[in-house]
MARNUPA-466941 format. One record per atom (N, C-alpha, C): x, y, z; residue number from 1; atom name. Coordinates in nm, 3 decimals. Example, Ala and Ser with C-alpha at 12.3 -4.5 7.8 and 13.67 -1.06 7.14 Angstrom:
// residues 2
      east     north        up   num   atome
     1.319    -0.569     0.780     1       N
     1.230    -0.450     0.780     1      CA
     1.320    -0.330     0.780     1       C
     1.285    -0.225     0.708     2       N
     1.367    -0.106     0.714     2      CA
     1.290     0.003     0.787     2       C
***
This chain:
// residues 189
      east     north        up   num   atome
     1.771    -5.808     0.101     1       N
     1.640    -5.859     0.133     1      CA
     1.630    -6.021     0.124     1       C
     1.545    -6.065     0.242     2       N
     1.521    -6.226     0.231     2      CA
     1.378    -6.224     0.174     2       C
     1.371    -6.358     0.113     3       N
     1.250    -6.415     0.083     3      CA
     1.137    -6.449     0.194     3       C
     1.028    -6.398     0.194     4       N
     0.961    -6.445     0.301     4      CA
     0.814    -6.536     0.221     4       C
     0.837    -6.647     0.294     5       N
     0.795    -6.741     0.260     5      CA
     0.692    -6.821     0.383     5       C
     0.524    -6.793     0.393     6       N
     0.461    -6.825     0.480     6      CA
     0.456    -6.982     0.534     6       C
     0.448    -7.014     0.646     7       N
     0.496    -7.180     0.679     7      CA
     0.349    -7.254     0.632     7       C
     0.232    -7.224     0.530     8       N
     0.170    -7.242     0.507     8      CA
     0.166    -7.289     0.316     8       C
     0.254    -7.209     0.286     9       N
     0.268    -7.175     0.171     9      CA
     0.338    -7.318     0.109     9       C
     0.356    -7.362    -0.038    10       N
     0.437    -7.458    -0.079    10      CA
     0.501    -7.392    -0.187    10       C
     0.629    -7.383    -0.185    11       N
     0.745    -7.366    -0.306    11      CA
     0.797    -7.504    -0.324    11       C
     0.768    -7.563    -0.445    12       N
     0.845    -7.677    -0.484    12      CA
     0.973    -7.630    -0.564    12       C
     1.091    -7.738    -0.474    13       N
     1.202    -7.752    -0.502    13      CA
     1.251    -7.691    -0.672    13       C
     1.311    -7.619    -0.698    14       N
     1.389    -7.579    -0.826    14      CA
     1.285    -7.432    -0.880    14       C
     1.176    -7.419    -0.808    15       N
     1.139    -7.291    -0.833    15      CA
     1.249    -7.168    -0.826    15       C
     1.247    -7.069    -0.895    16       N
     1.371    -6.926    -0.884    16      CA
     1.283    -6.796    -0.855    16       C
     1.285    -6.777    -0.727    17       N
     1.239    -6.643    -0.680    17      CA
     1.327    -6.555    -0.609    17       C
     1.313    -6.414    -0.664    18       N
     1.419    -6.315    -0.645    18      CA
     1.422    -6.250    -0.511    18       C
     1.505    -6.159    -0.433    19       N
     1.500    -6.145    -0.329    19      CA
     1.427    -6.071    -0.316    19       C
     1.356    -6.078    -0.184    20       N
     1.273    -5.955    -0.127    20      CA
     1.126    -5.983    -0.156    20       C
     1.102    -6.089    -0.199    21       N
     0.964    -6.163    -0.263    21      CA
     0.881    -6.181    -0.184    21       C
     0.735    -6.188    -0.135    22       N
     0.671    -6.245    -0.012    22      CA
     0.574    -6.352    -0.093    22       C
     0.532    -6.446    -0.024    23       N
     0.479    -6.566    -0.065    23      CA
     0.391    -6.578     0.070    23       C
     0.284    -6.549     0.068    24       N
     0.181    -6.576     0.178    24      CA
     0.082    -6.677     0.163    24       C
    -0.005    -6.696     0.275    25       N
    -0.092    -6.819     0.323    25      CA
    -0.130    -6.886     0.206    25       C
    -0.127    -7.000     0.197    26       N
    -0.204    -7.119     0.128    26      CA
    -0.136    -7.113    -0.027    26       C
    -0.015    -7.053    -0.050    27       N
     0.024    -6.989    -0.192    27      CA
     0.073    -7.123    -0.239    27       C
     0.099    -7.154    -0.354    28       N
     0.179    -7.250    -0.427    28      CA
     0.269    -7.235    -0.556    28       C
     0.407    -7.232    -0.554    29       N
     0.474    -7.194    -0.649    29      CA
     0.567    -7.329    -0.704    29       C
     0.500    -7.380    -0.792    30       N
     0.572    -7.477    -0.909    30      CA
     0.701    -7.468    -0.918    30       C
     0.742    -7.580    -0.949    31       N
     0.930    -7.608    -0.974    31      CA
     0.964    -7.531    -1.095    31       C
     0.904    -7.500    -1.181    32       N
     0.947    -7.449    -1.300    32      CA
     0.912    -7.273    -1.296    32       C
     0.869    -7.211    -1.208    33       N
     0.847    -7.108    -1.204    33      CA
     0.968    -6.994    -1.172    33       C
     0.970    -6.889    -1.290    34       N
     1.104    -6.808    -1.277    34      CA
     0.990    -6.664    -1.192    34       C
     1.044    -6.581    -1.116    35       N
     0.968    -6.486    -1.024    35      CA
     1.093    -6.416    -0.996    35       C
     1.079    -6.277    -1.014    36       N
     1.180    -6.183    -1.004    36      CA
     1.190    -6.120    -0.849    36       C
     1.240    -5.982    -0.825    37       N
     1.266    -5.948    -0.692    37      CA
     1.183    -5.860    -0.667    37       C
     1.113    -5.865    -0.502    38       N
     1.079    -5.792    -0.477    38      CA
     0.903    -5.790    -0.527    38       C
     0.843    -5.901    -0.538    39       N
     0.710    -5.970    -0.586    39      CA
     0.624    -5.953    -0.451    39       C
     0.505    -5.968    -0.444    40       N
     0.402    -6.005    -0.352    40      CA
     0.307    -6.084    -0.392    40       C
     0.265    -6.202    -0.337    41       N
     0.141    -6.326    -0.394    41      CA
     0.085    -6.327    -0.260    41       C
    -0.043    -6.306    -0.269    42       N
    -0.149    -6.278    -0.153    42      CA
    -0.183    -6.462    -0.139    42       C
    -0.312    -6.479    -0.088    43       N
    -0.345    -6.611     0.015    43      CA
    -0.388    -6.644    -0.144    43       C
    -0.356    -6.783    -0.083    44       N
    -0.393    -6.908    -0.231    44      CA
    -0.381    -6.900    -0.363    44       C
    -0.238    -6.819    -0.367    45       N
    -0.249    -6.745    -0.519    45      CA
    -0.172    -6.901    -0.563    45       C
    -0.159    -6.938    -0.752    46       N
    -0.127    -7.074    -0.756    46      CA
    -0.018    -7.005    -0.899    46       C
     0.116    -7.074    -0.890    47       N
     0.200    -7.015    -1.008    47      CA
     0.221    -7.153    -1.051    47       C
     0.186    -7.140    -1.195    48       N
     0.233    -7.305    -1.275    48      CA
     0.402    -7.300    -1.292    48       C
     0.424    -7.400    -1.339    49       N
     0.554    -7.445    -1.415    49      CA
     0.638    -7.345    -1.537    49       C
     0.538    -7.351    -1.619    50       N
     0.570    -7.243    -1.756    50      CA
     0.539    -7.100    -1.739    50       C
     0.571    -7.038    -1.595    51       N
     0.535    -6.889    -1.602    51      CA
     0.660    -6.804    -1.557    51       C
     0.652    -6.670    -1.633    52       N
     0.772    -6.588    -1.592    52      CA
     0.694    -6.494    -1.521    52       C
     0.777    -6.431    -1.450    53       N
     0.730    -6.269    -1.350    53      CA
     0.855    -6.244    -1.340    53       C
     0.829    -6.103    -1.368    54       N
     0.938    -6.024    -1.349    54      CA
     0.948    -5.945    -1.194    54       C
     0.993    -5.815    -1.168    55       N
     1.034    -5.760    -1.015    55      CA
     0.889    -5.721    -1.021    55       C
     0.866    -5.652    -0.875    56       N
     0.806    -5.569    -0.841    56      CA
     0.641    -5.615    -0.874    56       C
     0.597    -5.740    -0.896    57       N
     0.461    -5.788    -0.937    57      CA
     0.403    -5.774    -0.796    57       C
     0.265    -5.738    -0.802    58       N
     0.194    -5.778    -0.715    58      CA
     0.031    -5.861    -0.741    58       C
     0.032    -5.962    -0.717    59       N
    -0.073    -6.055    -0.724    59      CA
    -0.171    -6.105    -0.590    59       C
    -0.280    -6.063    -0.592    60       N
    -0.363    -6.029    -0.509    60      CA
    -0.418    -6.173    -0.483    60       C
    -0.506    -6.166    -0.361    61       N
    -0.540    -6.330    -0.319    61      CA
    -0.679    -6.376    -0.425    61       C
    -0.633    -6.554    -0.448    62       N
    -0.706    -6.641    -0.517    62      CA
    -0.697    -6.620    -0.657    62       C
    -0.556    -6.574    -0.719    63       N
    -0.527    -6.606    -0.848    63      CA
    -0.468    -6.714    -0.884    63       C
    -0.486    -6.756    -1.005    64       N
    -0.406    -6.863    -1.065    64      CA
    -0.354    -6.846    -1.172    64       C
    -0.184    -6.881    -1.177    65       N
    -0.129    -6.818    -1.331    65      CA
    -0.094    -6.942    -1.362    65       C
    -0.138    -6.971    -1.484    66       N
    -0.134    -7.086    -1.532    66      CA
    -0.001    -7.105    -1.647    66       C
     0.010    -7.231    -1.677    67       N
     0.122    -7.257    -1.781    67      CA
     0.131    -7.177    -1.928    67       C
     0.215    -7.082    -1.957    68       N
     0.206    -7.014    -2.086    68      CA
     0.215    -6.845    -2.025    68       C
     0.178    -6.793    -1.929    69       N
     0.176    -6.651    -1.911    69      CA
     0.293    -6.611    -1.828    69       C
     0.306    -6.446    -1.909    70       N
     0.407    -6.369    -1.839    70      CA
     0.382    -6.286    -1.774    70       C
     0.446    -6.237    -1.692    71       N
     0.439    -6.096    -1.627    71      CA
     0.545    -6.035    -1.645    71       C
     0.527    -5.923    -1.693    72       N
     0.661    -5.856    -1.702    72      CA
     0.666    -5.737    -1.546    72       C
     0.774    -5.689    -1.565    73       N
     0.789    -5.565    -1.433    73      CA
     0.678    -5.510    -1.379    73       C
     0.686    -5.452    -1.276    74       N
     0.549    -5.399    -1.200    74      CA
     0.415    -5.395    -1.258    74       C
     0.372    -5.531    -1.275    75       N
     0.214    -5.552    -1.278    75      CA
     0.131    -5.578    -1.188    75       C
     0.020    -5.535    -1.171    76       N
    -0.060    -5.572    -1.043    76      CA
    -0.187    -5.665    -1.119    76       C
    -0.229    -5.762    -1.051    77       N
    -0.316    -5.848    -1.043    77      CA
    -0.418    -5.841    -0.960    77       C
    -0.535    -5.797    -0.969    78       N
    -0.652    -5.776    -0.845    78      CA
    -0.682    -5.894    -0.806    78       C
    -0.759    -5.920    -0.679    79       N
    -0.819    -6.072    -0.637    79      CA
    -0.879    -6.094    -0.736    79       C
    -0.891    -6.289    -0.715    80       N
    -0.959    -6.326    -0.782    80      CA
    -0.977    -6.286    -0.957    80       C
    -0.885    -6.237    -0.971    81       N
    -0.924    -6.233    -1.138    81      CA
    -0.843    -6.385    -1.241    81       C
    -0.855    -6.390    -1.326    82       N
    -0.860    -6.547    -1.389    82      CA
    -0.768    -6.525    -1.506    82       C
    -0.675    -6.605    -1.539    83       N
    -0.612    -6.608    -1.677    83      CA
    -0.660    -6.794    -1.722    83       C
    -0.692    -6.770    -1.820    84       N
    -0.676    -6.903    -1.893    84      CA
    -0.574    -6.944    -2.013    84       C
    -0.557    -7.060    -2.061    85       N
    -0.472    -7.124    -2.104    85      CA
    -0.517    -7.170    -2.254    85       C
    -0.628    -7.215    -2.284    86       N
    -0.677    -7.287    -2.356    86      CA
    -0.822    -7.214    -2.426    86       C
    -0.866    -7.218    -2.562    87       N
    -0.925    -7.170    -2.624    87      CA
    -1.028    -7.231    -2.590    87       C
    -1.022    -7.327    -2.600    88       N
    -1.152    -7.461    -2.634    88      CA
    -1.161    -7.580    -2.531    88       C
    -1.134    -7.593    -2.429    89       N
    -1.126    -7.692    -2.310    89      CA
    -1.208    -7.757    -2.285    89       C
    -1.144    -7.915    -2.275    90       N
    -1.259    -7.995    -2.255    90      CA
    -1.224    -8.112    -2.167    90       C
    -1.256    -8.145    -2.093    91       N
    -1.218    -8.240    -1.976    91      CA
    -1.179    -8.379    -2.060    91       C
    -1.248    -8.407    -2.115    92       N
    -1.224    -8.549    -2.195    92      CA
    -1.105    -8.541    -2.317    92       C
    -1.040    -8.422    -2.333    93       N
    -0.939    -8.399    -2.476    93      CA
    -0.840    -8.324    -2.409    93       C
    -0.712    -8.378    -2.425    94       N
    -0.591    -8.305    -2.373    94      CA
    -0.555    -8.178    -2.493    94       C
    -0.500    -8.116    -2.396    95       N
    -0.480    -8.011    -2.519    95      CA
    -0.350    -7.927    -2.432    95       C
    -0.253    -7.991    -2.374    96       N
    -0.168    -7.907    -2.322    96      CA
    -0.051    -7.877    -2.404    96       C
    -0.081    -7.906    -2.596    97       N
     0.018    -7.866    -2.668    97      CA
    -0.025    -7.765    -2.717    97       C
    -0.179    -7.741    -2.733    98       N
    -0.238    -7.605    -2.767    98      CA
    -0.217    -7.464    -2.679    98       C
    -0.156    -7.475    -2.557    99       N
    -0.161    -7.346    -2.450    99      CA
    -0.126    -7.232    -2.542    99       C
    -0.217    -7.085    -2.549   100       N
    -0.181    -6.998    -2.613   100      CA
    -0.128    -6.914    -2.510   100       C
     0.005    -6.831    -2.530   101       N
     0.081    -6.774    -2.490   101      CA
     0.021    -6.583    -2.423   101       C
     0.004    -6.593    -2.341   102       N
    -0.071    -6.433    -2.263   102      CA
     0.065    -6.337    -2.197   102       C
     0.057    -6.232    -2.220   103       N
     0.168    -6.202    -2.200   103      CA
     0.110    -6.015    -2.140   103       C
     0.154    -6.003    -1.991   104       N
     0.143    -5.892    -1.950   104      CA
     0.227    -5.798    -1.993   104       C
     0.213    -5.672    -2.012   105       N
     0.333    -5.592    -2.057   105      CA
     0.357    -5.508    -1.937   105       C
     0.488    -5.407    -1.913   106       N
     0.526    -5.390    -1.768   106      CA
     0.397    -5.256    -1.758   106       C
     0.386    -5.265    -1.601   107       N
     0.279    -5.166    -1.505   107      CA
     0.164    -5.159    -1.561   107       C
     0.120    -5.318    -1.655   108       N
    -0.045    -5.329    -1.657   108      CA
    -0.095    -5.345    -1.546   108       C
    -0.272    -5.328    -1.548   109       N
    -0.322    -5.356    -1.424   109      CA
    -0.420    -5.462    -1.431   109       C
    -0.476    -5.545    -1.382   110       N
    -0.592    -5.640    -1.400   110      CA
    -0.672    -5.604    -1.274   110       C
    -0.830    -5.546    -1.289   111       N
    -0.885    -5.541    -1.206   111      CA
    -0.937    -5.658    -1.134   111       C
    -1.023    -5.685    -1.012   112       N
    -1.067    -5.768    -0.966   112      CA
    -1.165    -5.875    -1.046   112       C
    -1.153    -5.965    -1.016   113       N
    -1.276    -6.102    -1.095   113      CA
    -1.244    -6.038    -1.229   113       C
    -1.168    -5.960    -1.309   114       N
    -1.135    -5.961    -1.458   114      CA
    -1.123    -6.087    -1.517   114       C
    -1.151    -6.138    -1.659   115       N
    -1.073    -6.242    -1.715   115      CA
    -0.981    -6.207    -1.837   115       C
    -0.865    -6.259    -1.831   116       N
    -0.792    -6.249    -1.951   116      CA
    -0.807    -6.380    -2.046   116       C
    -0.841    -6.405    -2.149   117       N
    -0.853    -6.499    -2.218   117      CA
    -0.733    -6.508    -2.321   117       C
    -0.673    -6.658    -2.289   118       N
    -0.557    -6.661    -2.323   118      CA
    -0.499    -6.634    -2.472   118       C
    -0.390    -6.600    -2.498   119       N
    -0.334    -6.561    -2.624   119      CA
    -0.346    -6.428    -2.653   119       C
    -0.338    -6.321    -2.559   120       N
    -0.352    -6.196    -2.566   120      CA
    -0.271    -6.112    -2.514   120       C
    -0.205    -6.040    -2.572   121       N
    -0.136    -5.915    -2.503   121      CA
    -0.181    -5.825    -2.430   121       C
    -0.140    -5.805    -2.287   122       N
    -0.208    -5.648    -2.209   122      CA
    -0.140    -5.551    -2.230   122       C
    -0.119    -5.451    -2.324   123       N
    -0.013    -5.377    -2.341   123      CA
     0.055    -5.290    -2.163   123       C
     0.157    -5.223    -2.204   124       N
     0.213    -5.181    -2.094   124      CA
     0.116    -5.036    -2.053   124       C
     0.138    -5.048    -1.905   125       N
     0.051    -4.931    -1.858   125      CA
    -0.088    -4.929    -1.849   125       C
    -0.161    -5.061    -1.897   126       N
    -0.295    -5.036    -1.939   126      CA
    -0.368    -5.086    -1.834   126       C
    -0.461    -5.040    -1.834   127       N
    -0.567    -5.096    -1.706   127      CA
    -0.718    -5.144    -1.742   127       C
    -0.737    -5.281    -1.681   128       N
    -0.863    -5.353    -1.724   128      CA
    -0.941    -5.362    -1.583   128       C
    -1.051    -5.306    -1.619   129       N
    -1.176    -5.287    -1.524   129      CA
    -1.194    -5.405    -1.460   129       C
    -1.242    -5.382    -1.280   130       N
    -1.300    -5.529    -1.225   130      CA
    -1.381    -5.582    -1.342   130       C
    -1.391    -5.712    -1.316   131       N
    -1.513    -5.788    -1.378   131      CA
    -1.526    -5.815    -1.537   131       C
    -1.420    -5.738    -1.589   132       N
    -1.352    -5.712    -1.722   132      CA
    -1.356    -5.855    -1.800   132       C
    -1.409    -5.869    -1.894   133       N
    -1.354    -6.002    -2.015   133      CA
    -1.253    -5.982    -2.149   133       C
    -1.124    -5.986    -2.117   134       N
    -1.053    -5.969    -2.205   134      CA
    -1.049    -6.056    -2.300   134       C
    -1.098    -6.047    -2.426   135       N
    -1.081    -6.126    -2.560   135      CA
    -1.004    -6.110    -2.664   135       C
    -0.952    -5.969    -2.628   136       N
    -0.820    -5.960    -2.774   136      CA
    -0.749    -5.861    -2.713   136       C
    -0.615    -5.820    -2.786   137       N
    -0.505    -5.786    -2.708   137      CA
    -0.584    -5.618    -2.705   137       C
    -0.487    -5.579    -2.577   138       N
    -0.500    -5.433    -2.517   138      CA
    -0.368    -5.345    -2.553   138       C
    -0.405    -5.229    -2.593   139       N
    -0.302    -5.120    -2.638   139      CA
    -0.237    -5.036    -2.531   139       C
    -0.117    -5.022    -2.526   140       N
    -0.079    -4.981    -2.417   140      CA
    -0.116    -4.841    -2.363   140       C
    -0.154    -4.809    -2.238   141       N
    -0.216    -4.695    -2.212   141      CA
    -0.396    -4.729    -2.205   141       C
    -0.439    -4.815    -2.235   142       N
    -0.554    -4.823    -2.268   142      CA
    -0.639    -4.843    -2.135   142       C
    -0.751    -4.795    -2.141   143       N
    -0.855    -4.801    -2.021   143      CA
    -0.973    -4.899    -2.079   143       C
    -0.989    -5.017    -2.016   144       N
    -1.099    -5.146    -2.107   144      CA
    -1.172    -5.158    -1.990   144       C
    -1.278    -5.216    -2.002   145       N
    -1.411    -5.246    -1.933   145      CA
    -1.496    -5.336    -1.991   145       C
    -1.618    -5.425    -1.934   146       N
    -1.703    -5.484    -1.987   146      CA
    -1.672    -5.602    -2.003   146       C
    -1.769    -5.695    -2.079   147       N
    -1.808    -5.806    -2.108   147      CA
    -1.809    -5.790    -2.224   147       C
    -1.764    -5.842    -2.352   148       N
    -1.668    -5.803    -2.366   148      CA
    -1.576    -5.698    -2.339   148       C
    -1.467    -5.700    -2.327   149       N
    -1.397    -5.570    -2.259   149      CA
    -1.381    -5.501    -2.409   149       C
    -1.392    -5.359    -2.398   150       N
    -1.379    -5.263    -2.459   150      CA
    -1.333    -5.135    -2.422   150       C
    -1.258    -5.072    -2.549   151       N
    -1.162    -4.929    -2.470   151      CA
    -1.263    -4.813    -2.447   151       C
    -1.267    -4.784    -2.331   152       N
    -1.350    -4.661    -2.309   152      CA
    -1.226    -4.524    -2.291   152       C
    -1.115    -4.525    -2.275   153       N
    -1.006    -4.417    -2.301   153      CA
    -0.875    -4.450    -2.243   153       C
    -0.818    -4.399    -2.199   154       N
    -0.675    -4.371    -2.177   154      CA
    -0.637    -4.386    -2.016   154       C
    -0.549    -4.415    -1.983   155       N
    -0.464    -4.407    -1.816   155      CA
    -0.304    -4.359    -1.851   155       C
    -0.282    -4.284    -1.762   156       N
    -0.108    -4.210    -1.723   156      CA
    -0.032    -4.340    -1.666   156       C
     0.075    -4.361    -1.639   157       N
     0.158    -4.424    -1.598   157      CA
     0.143    -4.442    -1.435   157       C
     0.058    -4.292    -1.402   158       N
     0.054    -4.348    -1.245   158      CA
    -0.104    -4.374    -1.217   158       C
    -0.166    -4.442    -1.347   159       N
    -0.282    -4.448    -1.331   159      CA
    -0.437    -4.410    -1.311   159       C
    -0.437    -4.283    -1.356   160       N
    -0.543    -4.181    -1.339   160      CA
    -0.554    -4.139    -1.496   160       C
    -0.679    -4.113    -1.507   161       N
    -0.749    -4.107    -1.654   161      CA
    -0.684    -4.028    -1.710   161       C
    -0.674    -4.024    -1.830   162       N
    -0.615    -3.917    -1.900   162      CA
    -0.705    -3.854    -2.021   162       C
    -0.723    -3.730    -2.085   163       N
    -0.776    -3.739    -2.213   163      CA
    -0.746    -3.671    -2.281   163       C
    -0.754    -3.683    -2.430   164       N
    -0.681    -3.584    -2.552   164      CA
    -0.803    -3.527    -2.590   164       C
    -0.756    -3.394    -2.598   165       N
    -0.867    -3.269    -2.696   165      CA
    -0.824    -3.269    -2.800   165       C
    -0.672    -3.257    -2.842   166       N
    -0.590    -3.292    -2.954   166      CA
    -0.515    -3.401    -2.978   166       C
    -0.383    -3.419    -3.036   167       N
    -0.297    -3.542    -2.996   167      CA
    -0.204    -3.547    -2.912   167       C
    -0.203    -3.452    -2.803   168       N
    -0.139    -3.425    -2.709   168      CA
    -0.208    -3.359    -2.567   168       C
    -0.107    -3.465    -2.483   169       N
    -0.204    -3.411    -2.325   169      CA
    -0.102    -3.440    -2.248   169       C
    -0.133    -3.343    -2.075   170       N
    -0.025    -3.377    -2.011   170      CA
    -0.150    -3.444    -1.863   170       C
    -0.102    -3.518    -1.804   171       N
    -0.181    -3.582    -1.657   171      CA
    -0.171    -3.482    -1.593   171       C
    -0.261    -3.432    -1.528   172       N
    -0.281    -3.350    -1.448   172      CA
    -0.267    -3.385    -1.265   172       C
    -0.210    -3.478    -1.277   173       N
    -0.193    -3.537    -1.130   173      CA
    -0.018    -3.562    -1.109   173       C
     0.051    -3.624    -1.247   174       N
     0.186    -3.635    -1.235   174      CA
     0.214    -3.585    -1.335   174       C
     0.211    -3.466    -1.409   175       N
     0.253    -3.403    -1.517   175      CA
     0.301    -3.482    -1.634   175       C
     0.285    -3.599    -1.647   176       N
     0.341    -3.693    -1.754   176      CA
     0.291    -3.612    -1.916   176       C
     0.337    -3.595    -1.986   177       N
     0.282    -3.564    -2.125   177      CA
     0.303    -3.735    -2.221   177       C
     0.156    -3.715    -2.305   178       N
     0.158    -3.804    -2.382   178      CA
     0.089    -3.767    -2.529   178       C
     0.107    -3.835    -2.626   179       N
     0.065    -3.782    -2.782   179      CA
    -0.003    -3.935    -2.833   179       C
    -0.107    -3.861    -2.899   180       N
    -0.196    -3.977    -2.964   180      CA
    -0.162    -3.988    -3.131   180       C
    -0.088    -4.086    -3.127   181       N
    -0.040    -4.096    -3.290   181      CA
    -0.122    -4.271    -3.327   181       C
    -0.189    -4.236    -3.439   182       N
    -0.209    -4.361    -3.504   182      CA
    -0.292    -4.452    -3.433   182       C
    -0.382    -4.376    -3.356   183       N
    -0.497    -4.433    -3.237   183      CA
    -0.402    -4.517    -3.141   183       C
    -0.256    -4.484    -3.120   184       N
    -0.193    -4.535    -2.992   184      CA
    -0.151    -4.405    -2.908   184       C
    -0.135    -4.466    -2.778   185       N
    -0.099    -4.323    -2.629   185      CA
     0.046    -4.377    -2.661   185       C
     0.116    -4.301    -2.698   186       N
     0.265    -4.300    -2.636   186      CA
     0.318    -4.168    -2.524   186       C
     0.407    -4.235    -2.428   187       N
     0.464    -4.111    -2.327   187      CA
     0.573    -4.021    -2.412   187       C
     0.573    -3.900    -2.399   188       N
     0.657    -3.844    -2.470   188      CA
     0.821    -3.839    -2.364   188       C
     0.914    -3.826    -2.401   189       N
     1.028    -3.827    -2.298   189      CA
     1.090    -3.700    -2.294   189       C
***
């Protein structure tokens, strides 16, 4: 499958883009970006040089992915969500050597207008609610909301909320089974 690039998009020479990826209106992909297969980048998306994006990633309109951000496979970034890359930005102080690495693990979802403060890891299949501000690492399968974001529960790989009566549960929607061990949710194989 061919790469689709809208005529208004800019893809700088040297960017690595996997097959089946779609880049829509007014997007800009910098030359050092590495993008996997079957991704979709909405209108006004910006992807910087030091960015690694896995396969089947969906980035909705008006998202800028700055240097030092990694998105693993199957990540979803909602409309107008925000990444940062410096903890203490100042216009008059250059801090490009102080960028903090941010990583979104496989299958994680970031809701519309949420902010991910740099230097944090968003756990696999976790879900960050719309408008939340993430200031610390997020556990795998965690459901977090608020400003600052705090955990209010757990979500299944299918995206539905799950709850634990004991240390074991099964998703009523997809029947995947989970165990709660040492305050971490784990998928049972």
